[in-house]
Backbone bond lengths (Angstrom), bond angles and torsions (degrees), N, CA, C in turn:
res aa  C-N    CA-C-N  psi(-1)  N-CA   C-N-CA  omega(-1)  CA-C   N-CA-C  phi
1 M - - - 1.454 - - 1.527 109.96 -
2 T 1.324 116.14 131.62 1.451 120.52 176.71 1.525 109.80 -74.78
3 Q 1.332 115.62 133.62 1.462 119.73 -178.52 1.529 110.58 -63.85
4 H 1.312 115.67 134.32 1.468 123.26 174.42 1.517 107.12 -117.40
5 S 1.318 116.42 98.31 1.452 121.63 -172.05 1.530 111.41 -88.57
6 L 1.319 115.11 137.69 1.460 122.75 175.81 1.523 107.72 -130.87
7 K 1.320 116.61 128.65 1.454 119.99 174.72 1.528 109.18 -100.71
8 I 1.317 114.70 120.54 1.465 121.87 -177.40 1.522 109.14 -106.12
9 G 1.326 115.97 132.87 1.450 121.93 175.11 1.518 110.69 -103.87
10 M 1.330 116.65 141.11 1.461 122.95 -179.71 1.522 107.80 -132.64
11 I 1.318 115.97 127.31 1.465 120.35 -172.63 1.523 109.55 -115.43
12 Q 1.330 115.61 110.99 1.459 124.64 -177.41 1.521 108.09 -111.36
13 T 1.324 117.64 115.43 1.461 120.38 -174.52 1.524 112.28 -133.59
14 R 1.334 114.08 162.16 1.462 121.70 162.60 1.520 107.62 -80.75
15 V 1.307 116.22 149.04 1.458 120.38 -176.68 1.527 108.68 -121.05
16 G 1.347 115.28 126.50 1.458 120.62 -179.86 1.518 112.02 -97.33
17 L 1.315 114.80 -172.34 1.467 121.17 -177.42 1.518 112.95 -81.93
18 D 1.341 117.41 -17.80 1.459 122.13 -177.48 1.532 109.12 -91.24
19 K 1.333 116.21 108.18 1.455 120.82 -175.65 1.526 111.76 -61.30
20 A 1.322 116.99 -44.87 1.467 120.04 -179.65 1.520 111.37 -61.30
21 A 1.327 116.54 -38.99 1.463 120.39 179.16 1.524 110.86 -66.65
22 N 1.326 117.27 -36.98 1.464 120.53 177.58 1.525 111.05 -63.64
23 V 1.333 116.11 -42.96 1.459 120.22 179.54 1.523 110.40 -65.31
24 E 1.330 116.99 -40.38 1.461 120.56 179.49 1.529 110.95 -65.93
25 K 1.328 117.27 -42.39 1.471 120.38 177.59 1.529 110.52 -59.08
26 T 1.321 115.96 -44.91 1.457 119.89 -179.88 1.525 111.31 -66.39
27 S 1.324 116.85 -38.31 1.463 120.72 178.12 1.526 111.29 -60.10
28 L 1.324 116.34 -42.68 1.469 120.52 178.33 1.522 110.88 -64.99
29 A 1.337 116.44 -37.45 1.465 120.18 178.91 1.527 111.18 -67.87
30 I 1.334 117.07 -36.70 1.469 120.46 175.43 1.525 109.64 -60.61
31 R 1.315 116.85 -44.83 1.473 120.40 179.08 1.526 110.87 -61.14
32 D 1.325 116.63 -39.41 1.460 120.65 178.38 1.527 110.53 -64.48
33 A 1.333 116.89 -46.19 1.463 120.19 -179.99 1.525 111.10 -62.28
34 A 1.329 116.03 -41.55 1.463 120.16 178.84 1.522 111.25 -63.80
35 A 1.330 117.03 -40.53 1.462 121.10 178.80 1.521 111.19 -63.42
36 R 1.324 116.97 -24.29 1.468 122.06 179.22 1.530 111.89 -93.11
37 G 1.334 115.35 7.13 1.457 119.85 171.33 1.509 116.38 104.36
38 A 1.330 118.55 -3.02 1.458 119.80 -179.66 1.525 110.43 -66.16
39 T 1.337 116.35 138.48 1.466 120.81 176.16 1.528 111.99 -115.90
40 L 1.332 116.73 -15.42 1.465 123.10 174.04 1.519 106.96 -128.23
41 I 1.331 116.22 121.67 1.464 121.05 -173.64 1.519 108.93 -124.92
42 C 1.331 115.52 132.89 1.465 121.47 -178.27 1.529 109.66 -116.01
43 L 1.331 115.24 131.68 1.457 122.12 178.04 1.522 110.05 -99.38
44 Q 1.326 116.62 166.39 1.463 121.45 179.38 1.527 110.68 -82.98
45 E 1.320 115.76 159.18 1.467 122.51 -177.98 1.532 111.16 -56.99
46 L 1.342 116.50 134.83 1.473 122.66 175.67 1.530 110.84 49.02
47 F 1.336 115.43 46.54 1.464 121.36 -171.01 1.518 114.07 -63.88
48 A 1.332 117.74 -22.22 1.461 120.66 -172.51 1.521 113.69 -80.38
49 S 1.323 117.93 -13.20 1.460 120.25 -177.29 1.520 109.88 -142.74
50 Q 1.323 116.14 163.19 1.446 119.50 171.82 1.531 109.29 -64.52
51 Y 1.306 115.38 162.64 1.457 120.93 -176.34 1.535 109.07 -76.88
52 F 1.340 114.22 94.77 1.462 121.94 -171.75 1.526 113.22 -78.55
53 C 1.322 118.19 -10.41 1.467 121.40 -173.91 1.528 112.95 -75.31
54 Q 1.320 117.94 7.10 1.464 120.89 176.83 1.524 111.70 -69.12
55 T 1.336 116.58 -21.83 1.463 121.98 178.44 1.531 108.46 -135.85
56 E 1.325 115.72 165.61 1.466 121.34 174.30 1.516 108.24 -102.29
57 D 1.318 116.43 107.60 1.458 122.45 -176.02 1.526 108.00 -145.28
58 A 1.319 116.51 114.28 1.465 120.90 -176.47 1.519 112.88 -60.78
59 A 1.320 117.83 -21.95 1.467 120.24 179.88 1.525 111.63 -62.82
60 F 1.331 117.59 -26.51 1.465 120.07 -178.50 1.529 112.34 -70.68
61 F 1.315 118.02 -15.75 1.465 118.63 175.40 1.530 111.08 -62.62
62 D 1.321 116.88 -19.64 1.466 119.91 177.96 1.529 112.01 -66.71
63 L 1.324 117.93 -15.96 1.464 120.88 177.59 1.527 112.41 -74.94
64 A 1.323 117.35 -17.20 1.463 121.02 -174.96 1.523 111.63 -72.84
65 E 1.322 115.55 151.82 1.464 122.42 -179.92 1.527 109.40 -139.66
66 P 1.324 117.71 155.88 1.472 119.38 169.56 1.522 109.96 -67.25
67 I 1.320 116.16 165.49 1.466 119.36 -175.29 1.523 113.06 -70.07
68 D 1.339 117.44 -11.33 1.465 119.98 173.46 1.529 110.33 -110.70
69 G 1.334 116.58 25.34 1.455 121.85 -178.37 1.520 113.14 -77.30
70 P 1.325 117.48 -175.11 1.468 121.10 -172.72 1.524 114.72 -62.78
71 T 1.316 118.39 -33.86 1.466 118.92 -179.95 1.517 111.13 -66.53
72 V 1.326 117.33 -49.23 1.459 120.15 178.88 1.528 110.31 -64.64
73 Q 1.317 117.71 -38.50 1.467 120.23 177.86 1.526 111.39 -60.62
74 A 1.337 116.42 -40.70 1.468 119.89 -179.46 1.526 110.88 -65.39
75 I 1.326 117.17 -43.03 1.464 119.75 179.84 1.527 110.53 -71.64
76 A 1.335 117.07 -34.42 1.464 120.39 177.33 1.524 111.18 -61.58
77 K 1.329 116.79 -38.22 1.471 119.89 178.14 1.525 110.76 -62.98
78 V 1.335 116.27 -43.09 1.465 119.70 179.16 1.527 110.31 -66.07
79 A 1.341 116.16 -42.12 1.472 119.80 178.40 1.522 110.55 -57.51
80 K 1.331 116.25 -43.59 1.464 120.41 179.59 1.522 111.59 -67.75
81 D 1.326 116.58 -43.87 1.472 120.34 179.07 1.527 111.33 -58.92
82 C 1.345 115.83 -40.40 1.460 121.00 -173.80 1.526 113.44 -96.65
83 K 1.360 115.49 -5.71 1.467 121.20 -179.98 1.534 111.24 56.64
84 V 1.338 115.03 51.91 1.460 121.59 179.32 1.529 109.51 -129.73
85 S 1.321 116.47 161.26 1.461 122.54 171.05 1.522 108.29 -97.07
86 V 1.332 116.74 141.42 1.462 120.60 -175.89 1.529 109.84 -132.76
87 V 1.330 115.94 125.58 1.467 122.44 172.03 1.526 106.11 -83.48
88 T 1.335 115.41 109.02 1.467 122.36 -165.07 1.524 111.20 -116.31
89 P 1.324 118.52 99.55 1.462 120.72 177.73 1.530 111.22 -69.92
90 I 1.355 115.55 148.12 1.453 120.86 -178.53 1.526 109.31 -151.67
91 F 1.314 116.42 146.03 1.457 123.36 168.54 1.526 105.09 -83.82
92 E 1.315 115.86 100.00 1.460 121.42 -169.63 1.527 112.44 -87.11
93 K 1.330 115.90 127.48 1.460 120.93 168.37 1.523 107.58 -95.72
94 R 1.321 115.62 107.79 1.452 120.81 -177.32 1.527 111.47 -86.45
95 A 1.318 115.20 -39.79 1.463 122.79 -179.04 1.526 106.46 -162.01
96 P 1.327 118.81 165.73 1.466 119.09 176.28 1.528 111.21 -53.75
97 G 1.334 115.55 119.92 1.452 120.87 178.97 1.507 115.74 81.77
98 V 1.336 118.45 1.76 1.464 122.12 179.91 1.526 108.28 -123.49
99 Y 1.328 115.52 114.31 1.454 121.46 -174.06 1.521 109.27 -131.30
100 H 1.337 115.49 149.29 1.460 121.16 178.64 1.530 110.21 -132.13
101 N 1.313 114.68 155.01 1.458 122.68 167.34 1.524 105.15 -94.41
102 S 1.320 117.55 108.63 1.463 121.09 -164.57 1.529 112.67 -129.06
103 V 1.315 114.47 169.31 1.464 123.31 171.50 1.519 108.31 -130.61
104 V 1.323 115.92 130.62 1.462 122.25 169.36 1.527 107.49 -104.76
105 V 1.317 117.19 124.30 1.462 121.10 176.04 1.519 107.73 -92.40
106 L 1.325 114.77 118.33 1.465 121.43 -178.17 1.522 109.92 -103.85
107 G 1.338 115.85 140.41 1.448 121.65 178.64 1.512 112.50 -95.18
108 P 1.335 117.61 175.60 1.465 122.34 -174.35 1.518 114.91 -72.59
109 Q 1.315 118.22 -1.66 1.469 120.79 169.71 1.532 110.44 -102.32
110 G 1.326 116.13 10.51 1.458 120.09 -175.77 1.517 112.04 77.50
111 N 1.314 116.04 10.63 1.463 122.11 -177.81 1.524 110.88 -83.34
112 T 1.322 116.23 152.65 1.455 121.19 175.40 1.524 109.53 -86.22
113 I 1.327 116.15 117.62 1.456 121.97 179.27 1.521 110.51 -87.02
114 G 1.339 116.83 -35.11 1.451 118.26 -177.71 1.515 112.78 -173.69
115 L 1.328 114.83 170.74 1.463 123.74 -178.56 1.518 108.93 -133.59
116 Y 1.320 116.11 133.08 1.460 122.47 173.58 1.524 108.53 -125.55
117 R 1.327 116.14 139.00 1.463 121.83 176.93 1.527 109.05 -115.17
118 K 1.307 116.46 128.00 1.465 123.22 -176.94 1.523 110.81 -50.78
119 M 1.322 116.04 126.37 1.457 121.56 -173.96 1.528 112.79 -87.53
120 H 1.323 117.29 -41.49 1.458 121.80 -177.32 1.531 108.70 -101.37
121 I 1.316 116.29 122.33 1.467 121.47 -174.82 1.530 108.84 -114.73
122 P 1.332 118.83 118.74 1.460 120.97 -177.31 1.527 112.30 -81.80
123 D 1.323 114.41 163.13 1.468 121.74 172.64 1.517 107.35 -147.60
124 D 1.325 115.17 86.14 1.458 123.09 -177.95 1.521 109.01 -128.58
125 P 1.331 118.09 165.59 1.463 119.24 174.89 1.527 111.47 -53.96
126 L 1.318 116.37 124.89 1.473 126.10 -178.65 1.532 112.94 72.25
127 F 1.320 118.02 0.04 1.468 122.07 174.70 1.532 108.07 -127.65
128 M 1.342 115.32 66.91 1.466 121.73 -171.54 1.534 110.89 -93.03
129 E 1.318 115.84 59.28 1.459 120.20 -170.71 1.529 113.12 -75.86
130 K 1.316 117.52 -24.46 1.464 118.75 -179.10 1.532 111.69 -63.69
131 Y 1.314 117.41 -24.61 1.472 120.89 176.50 1.529 110.98 -67.95
132 Y 1.322 116.94 -33.66 1.467 121.31 -171.99 1.531 114.07 -99.44
133 F 1.326 117.44 -35.46 1.466 119.31 -166.00 1.522 112.60 -114.92
134 T 1.316 115.25 129.62 1.450 122.19 168.70 1.534 108.19 -76.01
135 P 1.331 119.13 134.63 1.475 119.55 178.80 1.527 111.53 -58.21
136 G 1.308 115.38 145.77 1.458 120.92 -179.10 1.514 112.69 -61.07
137 D 1.328 115.79 148.23 1.466 121.48 -178.12 1.525 112.40 -126.56
138 L 1.330 116.85 15.36 1.460 120.50 -179.11 1.518 112.55 -101.15
139 G 1.318 117.19 -7.73 1.453 120.48 -177.92 1.521 112.21 79.90
140 F 1.321 115.59 -166.86 1.460 122.69 -178.28 1.521 108.64 -97.59
141 L 1.327 116.22 127.78 1.461 121.53 -164.95 1.520 111.87 -130.57
142 T 1.313 114.77 154.07 1.454 123.03 172.78 1.521 108.88 -128.25
143 F 1.337 116.06 138.11 1.460 120.95 -175.68 1.529 110.03 -120.97
144 D 1.312 115.41 138.24 1.465 121.50 178.13 1.516 109.90 -86.78
145 T 1.329 116.54 105.17 1.456 120.36 168.48 1.521 107.29 -91.63
146 P 1.332 118.77 167.85 1.463 119.47 -178.77 1.524 114.43 -61.63
147 T 1.345 117.89 -20.23 1.462 119.29 -174.59 1.520 114.43 -114.39
148 A 1.347 118.37 -14.71 1.463 120.06 -179.05 1.523 110.31 -166.96
149 K 1.342 115.13 157.62 1.458 121.28 171.29 1.524 107.47 -88.04
150 V 1.320 115.91 118.78 1.458 121.56 -169.17 1.527 110.27 -114.55
151 G 1.327 115.83 126.31 1.453 121.74 171.88 1.514 109.41 -99.54
152 T 1.322 116.48 128.37 1.461 120.99 -174.34 1.524 110.37 -108.79
153 L 1.314 116.01 118.09 1.454 123.56 173.47 1.530 107.40 -126.82
154 I 1.318 117.97 166.63 1.464 120.37 -173.29 1.528 110.11 -135.55
155 C 1.300 117.16 123.07 1.456 127.75 167.67 1.529 114.43 39.27
156 W 1.319 119.85 -99.17 1.465 122.49 -174.91 1.527 111.73 -56.68
157 D 1.334 117.05 -25.90 1.474 120.47 173.67 1.527 111.97 -56.76
158 Q 1.356 115.95 -24.28 1.460 119.33 -170.78 1.534 113.02 -72.06
159 W 1.317 117.57 -9.87 1.459 120.54 179.65 1.532 112.41 -92.71
160 Y 1.314 117.83 1.76 1.459 121.74 -173.08 1.537 110.80 -113.99
161 P 1.331 116.81 109.64 1.471 118.38 179.63 1.519 112.71 -62.43
162 E 1.350 117.31 -28.31 1.462 119.56 179.79 1.531 110.73 -62.88
163 A 1.326 117.12 -38.79 1.465 120.86 -179.00 1.520 111.03 -65.43
164 A 1.336 116.04 -45.28 1.466 119.44 178.07 1.518 111.36 -63.50
165 R 1.335 116.71 -42.67 1.460 120.66 -177.91 1.523 111.54 -63.16
166 L 1.335 116.36 -49.23 1.463 119.33 -177.34 1.522 111.64 -64.76
167 T 1.329 116.80 -34.31 1.465 119.54 177.80 1.523 110.50 -70.19
168 A 1.332 116.67 -42.33 1.466 119.91 177.19 1.518 111.06 -63.18
169 M 1.345 116.86 -36.13 1.464 120.10 179.57 1.522 112.20 -65.18
170 R 1.317 116.92 -18.66 1.470 120.72 175.52 1.533 112.00 -88.12
171 G 1.309 116.38 10.08 1.458 119.80 171.73 1.505 116.12 98.66
172 A 1.328 117.92 10.93 1.463 119.28 -178.82 1.520 111.59 -61.61
173 E 1.311 115.59 136.55 1.460 122.13 168.45 1.528 110.59 -95.24
174 V 1.317 114.84 -27.53 1.461 122.41 -177.71 1.523 108.64 -132.62
175 L 1.338 116.94 130.61 1.456 121.94 170.00 1.521 108.23 -103.97
176 T 1.322 116.75 127.77 1.460 120.67 178.01 1.523 109.76 -109.34
177 Y 1.317 115.11 137.70 1.462 122.04 179.47 1.533 110.12 -128.23
178 P 1.335 118.60 80.95 1.468 118.95 168.87 1.534 108.57 -58.39
179 T 1.336 116.10 135.76 1.460 119.86 -165.54 1.525 111.41 -140.17
180 A 1.342 115.15 149.39 1.468 122.47 166.50 1.522 106.18 -136.05
181 I 1.321 116.20 93.29 1.462 120.69 -177.74 1.520 109.26 -135.40
182 G 1.321 115.02 141.45 1.457 118.65 -177.82 1.514 111.83 -163.36
183 W 1.329 113.79 -175.63 1.457 121.35 -178.07 1.523 111.66 -93.54
184 H 1.322 116.22 144.45 1.456 119.97 156.59 1.527 104.93 -73.17
185 P 1.340 119.10 118.09 1.472 119.54 -171.63 1.522 114.24 -50.32
186 A 1.334 117.78 -35.13 1.461 120.25 -178.29 1.526 112.05 -68.35
187 E 1.323 117.42 -19.31 1.458 121.35 -178.30 1.523 113.59 -99.53
188 K 1.317 116.81 -9.06 1.464 120.27 -169.99 1.526 112.49 -59.52
189 E 1.325 117.27 -46.01 1.468 119.60 -175.17 1.523 111.33 -61.42
190 Q 1.337 116.77 -41.68 1.460 120.13 -175.78 1.521 113.00 -80.47
191 Y 1.329 116.49 -41.57 1.464 120.12 -170.47 1.523 114.70 -115.12
192 G 1.323 117.69 -8.99 1.463 120.74 -167.88 1.509 115.08 -55.69
193 A 1.330 117.61 -51.98 1.464 120.21 -176.81 1.524 111.20 -63.26
194 A 1.337 116.59 -40.02 1.456 120.15 -179.48 1.521 111.55 -67.23
195 Q 1.336 117.14 -35.82 1.460 120.12 179.54 1.525 111.17 -65.78
196 V 1.326 117.51 -44.78 1.464 120.53 178.40 1.524 110.22 -63.29
197 S 1.317 116.85 -42.22 1.463 120.69 179.70 1.522 111.25 -62.03
198 A 1.342 117.18 -44.22 1.468 120.42 179.53 1.522 110.86 -62.92
199 W 1.331 116.15 -42.00 1.470 121.79 179.99 1.521 110.80 -60.53
200 Q 1.316 116.13 -47.11 1.461 119.07 -178.75 1.529 111.31 -71.91
201 T 1.331 117.57 -39.64 1.466 120.86 -179.91 1.518 110.99 -60.64
202 M 1.326 117.25 -41.40 1.456 120.61 -178.39 1.526 110.95 -61.29
203 Q 1.316 116.26 -43.14 1.456 118.87 -176.87 1.525 112.04 -76.17
204 R 1.317 116.92 -34.22 1.468 119.17 173.10 1.524 110.15 -61.62
205 S 1.344 116.28 -35.78 1.465 119.03 178.72 1.522 111.44 -65.36
206 H 1.340 117.66 -35.27 1.469 119.91 175.11 1.526 110.49 -62.14
207 A 1.327 115.98 -41.07 1.461 120.04 179.04 1.525 110.53 -60.98
208 I 1.324 116.62 -45.80 1.465 121.28 -177.03 1.517 110.92 -68.85
209 A 1.337 116.90 -50.46 1.460 120.78 -174.06 1.518 112.65 -64.53
210 N 1.325 116.16 -26.88 1.467 120.39 -175.33 1.522 113.71 -111.69
211 G 1.324 117.79 -5.16 1.456 120.21 179.37 1.513 112.54 61.76
212 V 1.344 116.79 47.63 1.462 121.90 -178.57 1.523 109.50 -133.68
213 F 1.328 115.68 161.42 1.455 120.66 167.60 1.521 108.61 -77.22
214 V 1.316 116.63 141.85 1.460 122.41 176.19 1.515 109.10 -121.72
215 I 1.335 114.25 129.09 1.460 121.86 -178.83 1.520 107.77 -117.84
216 A 1.323 117.94 116.00 1.463 122.27 178.07 1.525 108.91 -116.24
217 V 1.335 116.70 121.58 1.466 121.35 -175.80 1.529 108.55 -121.56
218 N 1.318 116.09 112.69 1.455 123.01 -176.57 1.533 110.59 -113.78
219 R 1.319 116.54 156.85 1.462 120.94 176.64 1.529 110.26 -87.57
220 V 1.324 116.03 173.11 1.461 122.67 177.38 1.520 109.15 -132.01
221 G 1.330 114.57 164.75 1.457 120.83 175.01 1.517 113.25 99.66
222 H 1.319 114.67 163.46 1.461 121.87 179.04 1.520 109.34 -92.16
223 E 1.338 116.08 133.68 1.462 121.82 175.90 1.522 108.45 -131.62
224 G 1.312 115.53 139.02 1.448 120.19 -179.03 1.519 111.39 107.31
225 P 1.328 117.67 -171.56 1.466 121.53 -176.67 1.520 112.08 -59.18
226 A 1.331 115.94 145.36 1.459 120.74 -178.04 1.522 111.95 -60.75
227 D 1.323 117.09 -30.36 1.464 120.55 -178.81 1.526 112.69 -94.74
228 G 1.343 116.37 15.12 1.457 121.10 179.80 1.509 110.05 -164.06
229 G 1.330 116.62 -125.26 1.453 120.67 177.18 1.516 112.33 68.63
230 I 1.336 114.72 -158.38 1.466 122.15 -178.89 1.527 109.11 -128.60
231 E 1.316 115.87 136.47 1.466 121.54 170.89 1.524 107.43 -103.04
232 F 1.319 116.29 104.67 1.463 120.52 -178.24 1.522 109.26 -73.31
233 W 1.345 115.50 132.34 1.458 118.66 -166.68 1.528 114.74 -94.36
234 G 1.313 119.69 -0.85 1.460 118.80 177.64 1.511 112.28 64.93
235 H 1.341 116.90 -125.80 1.463 124.29 179.58 1.536 112.05 58.63
236 S 1.327 117.26 32.92 1.464 120.31 173.50 1.526 109.15 -53.69
237 F 1.344 116.15 143.26 1.465 117.65 -175.70 1.526 111.04 -153.69
238 V 1.334 114.29 164.91 1.462 124.20 173.35 1.522 108.07 -121.82
239 A 1.334 116.29 128.00 1.466 121.28 172.13 1.523 109.01 -114.41
240 D 1.328 115.79 140.09 1.463 119.22 179.13 1.531 109.97 -86.66
241 P 1.345 119.59 177.37 1.463 121.01 -175.52 1.528 114.89 -64.67
242 F 1.326 118.49 -8.37 1.460 123.15 175.17 1.526 111.10 -98.58
243 G 1.347 115.73 1.72 1.457 121.13 -179.07 1.511 114.55 85.27
244 V 1.320 117.68 4.55 1.463 121.50 179.91 1.524 109.31 -74.29
245 V 1.322 116.99 128.21 1.467 120.82 176.95 1.528 108.23 -78.86
246 L 1.320 115.64 112.85 1.464 121.09 -176.84 1.517 112.63 -81.09
247 A 1.324 116.31 -31.49 1.461 120.91 179.11 1.518 108.20 -160.52
248 E 1.323 115.99 148.12 1.460 121.30 -179.47 1.518 108.93 -146.59
249 A 1.327 115.77 133.84 1.459 121.21 175.78 1.526 109.84 -82.92
250 G 1.309 115.28 169.68 1.453 120.92 174.90 1.516 110.97 -97.18
251 Q 1.333 117.14 -139.97 1.449 122.52 -178.43 1.523 112.40 -110.39
252 A 1.341 115.91 20.55 1.466 120.98 176.36 1.524 108.82 -116.90
253 E 1.326 116.39 169.25 1.463 119.84 175.21 1.520 109.08 -60.32
254 E 1.326 116.02 137.63 1.462 119.35 -177.22 1.515 109.80 -161.60
255 T 1.320 115.91 143.39 1.449 122.45 170.81 1.520 108.09 -113.36
256 L 1.316 116.05 112.74 1.459 120.99 178.61 1.526 109.61 -94.43
257 V 1.306 116.92 140.44 1.463 123.16 168.98 1.524 106.65 -125.69
258 V 1.329 115.30 119.71 1.463 120.90 -169.91 1.526 109.33 -124.81
259 D 1.332 115.41 131.27 1.455 121.56 178.78 1.523 109.04 -86.27
260 C 1.329 116.88 121.52 1.465 122.35 -178.69 1.528 109.63 -119.37
261 D 1.316 116.60 131.05 1.466 122.37 176.54 1.523 108.03 -93.39
262 L 1.325 117.15 105.11 1.453 120.95 -175.06 1.527 112.99 -67.31
263 T 1.325 118.09 -19.34 1.463 119.32 175.79 1.526 111.27 -70.33
264 R 1.300 116.79 -11.47 1.469 121.00 175.33 1.537 110.30 -59.37
265 Q 1.330 116.49 -32.24 1.466 119.97 179.36 1.521 110.89 -60.19
266 E 1.311 116.69 -47.95 1.469 120.74 -179.56 1.526 110.68 -62.45
267 W 1.313 117.56 -43.53 1.469 121.37 -179.06 1.519 110.81 -61.82
268 V 1.333 117.08 -46.13 1.467 120.66 -178.59 1.519 110.82 -66.07
269 R 1.316 117.69 -43.61 1.472 119.74 -177.45 1.531 112.12 -69.16
270 R 1.320 118.01 -26.88 1.466 119.60 174.65 1.522 110.88 -67.44
271 N 1.328 116.34 -34.93 1.462 120.61 -175.73 1.523 113.11 -92.86
272 W 1.321 117.05 -27.47 1.460 122.25 174.14 1.527 107.43 -122.91
273 P 1.324 118.31 81.17 1.467 120.98 -170.80 1.532 112.66 -83.79
274 F 1.313 115.73 62.53 1.458 119.83 -176.62 1.523 112.09 -63.50
275 F 1.316 117.44 -35.24 1.462 119.11 179.90 1.532 110.66 -68.29
276 R 1.319 116.48 -36.43 1.462 119.75 177.90 1.519 111.53 -61.76
277 D 1.321 117.42 -39.66 1.457 122.14 -169.49 1.526 113.97 -95.99
278 R 1.310 117.60 6.60 1.459 119.67 178.60 1.532 110.38 -64.60
279 R 1.330 116.83 137.26 1.457 122.45 177.97 1.523 109.14 -95.86
280 I 1.314 115.89 75.42 1.460 120.17 -175.15 1.518 112.63 -65.20
281 D 1.346 115.90 -18.91 1.468 119.40 176.96 1.520 112.37 -73.62
282 A 1.335 117.97 -11.91 1.465 121.24 -173.48 1.522 113.81 -113.87
283 Y 1.325 117.76 5.94 1.455 120.09 -171.61 1.527 114.40 -104.04
284 G 1.312 118.19 7.94 1.459 119.89 -175.42 1.509 114.24 -57.83
285 D 1.343 117.74 -30.74 1.461 120.90 -177.88 1.531 112.84 -66.27
286 L 1.333 117.48 -13.37 1.455 119.25 178.02 1.525 112.87 -61.70
287 T 1.306 117.18 -18.59 1.468 119.39 178.98 1.524 111.98 -83.56
288 Q 1.330 118.03 -0.20 1.459 121.82 176.67 1.527 109.86 -90.50
289 R 1.343 115.87 152.49 1.463 119.53 177.53 1.519 111.39 -66.92
290 F 1.323 116.45 -43.81 1.465 121.43 179.72 1.517 107.04 -160.10
291 L 1.338 116.81 161.21 1.467 120.64 -177.35 1.527 109.44 -120.12
292 D 1.323 115.78 143.90 1.462 121.96 177.52 1.519 109.68 -90.85
293 S 1.318 115.69 98.74 1.460 122.39 177.14 1.533 109.69 46.82
294 N 1.330 117.37 -128.58 1.460 121.47 -177.44 1.518 113.32 -107.48
295 K 1.330 116.65 19.82 1.456 119.15 179.80 1.515 109.61 -66.91
296 R 1.304 116.23 145.94 1.462 121.83 179.76 1.522 110.16 -106.47
């Protein structure tokens, strides 16, 4: 098999209170990644603002924009200037009172290739997303960029094997997971290492089970009250279709550019033919909420 190389850029940043400054910082990082050869660049979840879902406050709905709003326009200009595709998360205002946690996939002409709306919406302490986001209604999607078929999922989606599977079944070569995940500072000492390990293990398992590259891009830094809030742990990484971590960031701002051989997918699937051996005749119960023992 002839190698088909793809350079993926991943932008991991601290996020301040100034939305315009956050967008400008990310724009400069996109230019840097492109200058280093990246042709597909993934941003972190809700990159334009701090993670406002720590509280329920209707004023934060003012941060939302339509999918052709100023944030997407700014990133589209950079995408066109640099001739790259960008997975661009946005707090989408769809209609008055209807908001989504979304991704716009931009092409190298600054064109919109596709839209994905986050399907799984969490509701945990300091992650009160159900207050802000309507669950996605577009399903699991794959988009053809000039360099790869990209499946776009978002953060909480990353814990669901069904989401990864259905996206891979649509032909994805790469699954992207823009993310905002971190520690409750009071829990970090006891649970911190295990939480990061579980997060990375889950996504590596998606790569292995589906024979795809997985790109997880997380933010860094503390956001929220000094005596609480969330410490975002970073550790953005790329796993290949065998689950091998090709590159991983630390807990500081970083722009990774990673060379991925897309023919690796074919090699792995020939040797681990999970799609061939799936028992699709036996999986109908997956559409149920829960099952009562072995009753039929």
